[in-house]
Residue, then its C-alpha position, 0 to 999 in steps of 0.5 A: m580075129l574080132q569079137p564085134d560089139l552087138i551094134a555096129n558103127v554106121l557111116s549114113g549120107y551121100q558118099s559117106f563110102k569115102n571115109l572108108p580108109h579111116y577103117i582099113a589099116k595099111g597092110d590090111r588084106v582085103v577081100v571085096v565081095t560083090s556081083q558081076a553086075l555091080k562091079e561095072l557100076d562106076a560107084v563100086k569101081q570108085l570103092v574099090a579104088l579107095v580100098e587099093e590105095c590103103a590095103s596091102v592086098v585086094r581080092i575081089v569075089d564078084d560071081v555072087p548069084a542072085e539067091p545063092r545056094v549052100s553050094d554057091m557058097a562053098a564054091i566061093a570060099s574054096a576059090l577064095g583058099d586060105e590065104p590070110v584075110d584081114q577085112v572083107i568088104g560086102i558091097g551089094g544086096g542081101s545076097v552079097l552081103d550074107t556071102a561076105k558075112v560067112l567069108a569073114a566067119l570062115a577067114q578065122g579058121d575055127l569052123s567050116l561052113e559045114k559045122m556053122l550050117s549046123g548050129a555050131p556056135l561062132s566065137a569070132r570072125e574076121g573084120l567085116i565092113l557091109i554097104p548094101t545097093t538095096a533098101g531092102t534086105g537090111s543083111e547089113a544089119t542082121p545076124n543072119a546068112i540065108f542060102a538055098v538049099p534046092e534038094k530040101n525045096n527050102k532055105a538054110a540060115i546060119i544065125s549068130h551075132m558074130l555075123k554082124p558087121d563092125l561098119v555099115i556105110l548107108d550111101p544113097f550113092f550106091l542106089e542111084s541105078l536101082p531099076k524099079p522093079l528092085i526098087a519095090s520087090t526089096g522095098f517090101d522086103a524091108l516092109a515086111h522085115c518091120l511089120e513081121c518084127f513089129t507083130s512077133s512074138k518075141a517084140n521087145p521095145i528095141s525091136d519094136f523102136y527100130a521095126f515102127n520107125g522103120a515101117v513108117a519112113l519106108l511107107k513115106n518115101i518108097r513112092a518118092v524113090h520108085n518115081d525119082p531114083h535120084d531123090a538122094a534124100a528120100w533114098q537115105k530114108m529108105l536105107f535108114a528103113s531097110y537098117c531098122g527093119g534088119s535091127a528089128i530082126a536081130y532083136a524079135g524076128t520075122h514070122i508068117v510072110h517069111l515062112l511062107s516065102y522061103p519055100l517059094g524061093g527054095r521049090y521055085h526059085v521066086p526072088h526073095g523080095v517078090a515072094n514077100a511082096m505078094l504074101l505080105v497082104p494076104c498073110f496078115r489079113e489071114h489073122l489080122p484082128s490079132y496084129s490090129g493093135k500094132l498095125a494101127q500104131i503105123a497107120s495112125s502115124l500115116f493117116t493122122a486125120e483119121k480116127r477109127s477102131d484098131l481093126d479099121m486102121s490096121k484094114r486102112l494100112m493093108d488096103y494102101i500097102e495093097d495099093l502100093s503093090c498094084e502101083f509098082e506092078l508087083p506080082t499078084s499070083f503065081a502066074g505073075c511069077n512066071l509059074s504055070s503049075v504049083d504044089v500048094d500042098g508040097l509049099m505049105a509042107d515045107a513052110m511047116t518044117i521052119q520051127r523057128l519063124i513058127e515060134n515068132s508068130p503071135v498066134p498059131i500058123t497051122p496047116e490049113d493057114a498056109k494052104n489057104i494063104y497059098s491057094q489065093f494065088s493060083 
């Protein structure tokens, strides 16, 4: 059982995953967590083969769905059974990485999934290595695991610094086959993390460092990887940006964008990155003067020749992000998310139950604010 430090070891670079044997002891019993789609990738097959050379027992969990429900997490844990585990390796997007985190916590045997969801504190877990295959969720750096709760039209979070891994591998080798729509939506998810944490009521010098540098790196490189998914140098910077966004969450936290995106995922199964991409600019424009001091800092790093007021620079940043969203053909309406009818009042009510995100907002978020933003997409 491990009690990890707050900051994980990080391997970064093209094919840096080949250093993995240094972190697996001979005789380790390892669970590799991935998804059906990813397990067929040559890169993932290479990683599994590398693990099998080192470990005494390797079990594969490859049925993690996109946007998993609490019931999915429970079924995966039940299927894995009570056999001893020394290391859990998650390779995938946020859903896979969140599942791997919880499996590592469950493997140490002190708490059930139900107790974790109720907020019981985690004191230990088994070994945990996380390898993202998108530059978006930042789950490899966060203390969070998020699962859908369809019966409540919302999502549930397990939050504990015990869920942060021992090792993170940021390797562009695993992102070269990422489809353009996923590059765009997961990239906007990471951007939301950075911008929300930078403007959070709980922002501090540590979260500001991660959030600012993550936002700037992402906005300077997302077009490059979208145009050329084999641009390893740009992917490396995108992975850095995503990791920064996740790290910022650990020290500050998201607020209005995620507050309104969770009900869209919980009630209508809109993919998390897509919901964040659609909501990001309208959410920040709702109270833009309150965010402008921070947003102007990011804008000034991108548009170095422009000298305007903080509010004008923050408007310039929002216009630029909106143009990127259109360029990447991300949805701008409920219809664009294949939703023919939406219960705006229901979405508003669901959002206003997520108190932890409301508390992170630097300005009060009212039901009227939520309804006004949602109504823009009808």
